C-alpha angles and dihedrals in degrees: 000000000000118000119250120224089260090052092046089053094048089049093049090048089052092049090051097045103034105028089032084226090287130117109236090222105045106005092244118159105210124084133184125208133158112179153327117294132193114239109204117239123230130216115190090341096309126106112249108227113238098012121111139160112222110233137172114215113216114198122198105231090211104053105005096243109159124212119190114217124196108242087200090057089052091049091241095123138021122261096255114133090182091065113110118216117247 
């Protein structure tokens, strides 16, 4: 799901306040992101059909380290693990 302007602003505010605009691996200050993805949920090692956790991957543009941020925790999506990504 693409990020709206409001979602982008909320994410950028989170990066500034929580990550302090620094990559935890290399100290880089530039991150790339492009949407909300559905991370499949597992039950006893098997994927559960139709259940996803919405996450936003943040990639450091210097070293490539990726941090997954919960879109639910940021208030960008509802807490509905049955929601399938589009």
